[in-house]
N, C-alpha and C positions, 0 to 999 in steps of 0.2 A: 502636636509634635510631628516633625517629619521623620523619615526613615533614619536619617543620620542622628537626630536627637534621641530617637528610641534606642539606637544601637549604643550610643554613649551612656545611656541610662541603664544599660544592661537588659533592655527589653528587645525581643526580636521584632523587626518590622513585619507588617502583614505579608504573608506569602513567603517568608524567609525559608529557604531550603526546599520549597515546593516547586515541582515541575509540571507544566501543562503540556501534554501531547495533543496537538491539533492534527487529526489523522483522517485519512480516507476511510469511509465506513467499511470498505472491503477488507480492511486490515484489523478490524475490531477484535475478532476472535483471536488472532495471533498475538496482538498486543496484550490483551487481557491474560492470555496463557503465559506470556513471558513475565508480566507483572506478578502473577500468582507464583510462578516457579522461582522467581528471584526475591520475593518479598519486597517489591518496590512500592511500599505504601505511600511514599512521598511523590509518586507520579500519578497525576490525574489524567483522564482521557476524555477528550471531546471529539466526537466524530462528525464529519461532514458527510452529506449524502453520497453513497457510492456511485449513484447515477450521474454525478458531475462528470465522470469519465466519458459520458456520451457527448459532452460539450466542454472540452478542455479549457476553452476560453473563460468559462465560468468558475474554474477552480481558483484563479488568482483573486478576484474580488471577494470570494467566500473566505479564503484564507486571510486576506487583509482585514476583513471585518472581524473575524474571530480573534485575531491577534490584538487588534486595537481594543476590543471589548475586554480582553483579559489582562491588559497592561495594569501593573500595580498590584494585581492579586497573586502574582507568581514571580519567583526569583528568576526562573528560566522558562521560556516558551520554545518548544521544538516542533517543527512541522514534519509530520510523518507522511510525506508524499515524495516520490521521485519527480523527475521532470514531467512525466505523464502527458506527453503530447503538447506541452505549453511552449516548446521551442526555446527553452532557456529563460522565458519570462518569469516563471515562478521563482527560479533561483535569484533573479534580479530583484524581485519583490521582497524575498526573504532577506537579502542583503540590505535593501533599503530600510526594512523594518527592524533590522538588527537581530534576527532570529536564525537558528540553524535549521537544516533540513537533511533528509536522507539523501545520500549520493546515489546516482544511477539514472538511467533513462526511463525505467519503469519497474514495476514490482517483479516482473519475470526475471529481470537482471539481478536485482538485489536478493531475491529469494535463492537463486542459484549461486549467487556470489558474483559481483560485477565483473571481476577479472575472469572468472571461469566462463561466464556468459559471453563476454566479449571475445574470448578465445575461439569460439566456434560460431560466432554470429555470421561470418561470411559463408558458412556452409549450411546454415539452417534457415535461410530466408524463405523456405517453403514450409516451415513448421508453424503450426497454430498452437498457442500455449494456453493452458488452463492452470489455475491455482485451486486450492481447496475451496475458496470462496466461489470461484466461477464454476466449479463442478457442482456445488450445492445449488447455485443460482443460474444454471445453464439456460433454462427456459426463459427466465426473467431478463437475463442480460445478453443472451445471444439468439436463441431460437425465435422468440416472439418479436423483439425489436427489429430483427432482420426480415420479419414476415414469413419465416420458413414454416410456421405453424399453419399458415393460410395458403402459401404458395411454395410447396416443396421443390418445385422445378427451379427455384432461384438458387438452389444449393450449388449447382455447377457454375453459376455466374459469380457467386461469392467465393467459393472454395475450390474451384476447378484448378487453380494453380498451386494449391497446397498439396503436400504429399503425406504429411503425418500430423497427428495431434500429440503434443508432448504435455503430459500431466506432471506438473511440478508439485509433488505431494509434500505438504508441510507435516502432515500426520501419516503414520503408517496404519491406515484404516482400510480394511478389505471392502467395506461398504462403499467408500468413496472411490476406491479403485474400480469396482464393478460399475459404478455410475459413470466414471470417466471413460471406461471402455465403451459404454453404451453411447456416450457423446461422440466418440470417434466413429462408431458404427453409423450413427445417424448422419454424420457429415461425410461418410464415405472415405475416411482417412485411416492410414495405418496408425497403430497405437504404440506409444512409448511412455513409460512411467519412470520418473526420477524422484527419488526421495531426497529432497533438498533440505528439509527442515526449515528453519527460519533465516538461514543465510546471513547476509549483511544487515538485515533488519535487527537481528539479535546483537550484532556488533555495534550498530549505531546506538541502540537503546542502552546497552551496557555502558557506553561512554557518557551518554547523557545522565544516566542514573548515578554515575560515580562523581559527577561534578560537585 
């Protein structure tokens, strides 16, 4: 029996009402927190490696493969990535695949709120941003890949034109705040903390969950 026959017979087709979130691994903690807080038991999460951000061109084929593998098992598939350095190509791929995705250029924008971030983007081009994930994983995703653990003299080459580190806090956590302050100190940057919460990520998932 195909899905139409199952529906006519009063039986729900496979995956009816279920949603798959195909997400960046850097967002796993936040998505799981939103799922738990809202009781979204019909949403499943599949994370792709967070380190794909080091090679944005690899995000698109990874998303395409995950979508195709999940087809038929879910009523809705939603991609929890912003553009993330793909130059609009991820949005084109999602349109071709017939799946939605989070709006915005990157997670820094949608965590703060895309409109709010855009409003001051022209005056903050010397800001270096961290999220909760990047604060926790600063050494693994910033310090070591840039070689600063071995060659601290590279700091001025990489960050000499930055003036401040902006920590976009999803959680009001003093321990993360202290770690973010230390990240700013190590980079030689002024420190600013903004408690953004989940921003437009929450808005996007609320819409998907309600469909």
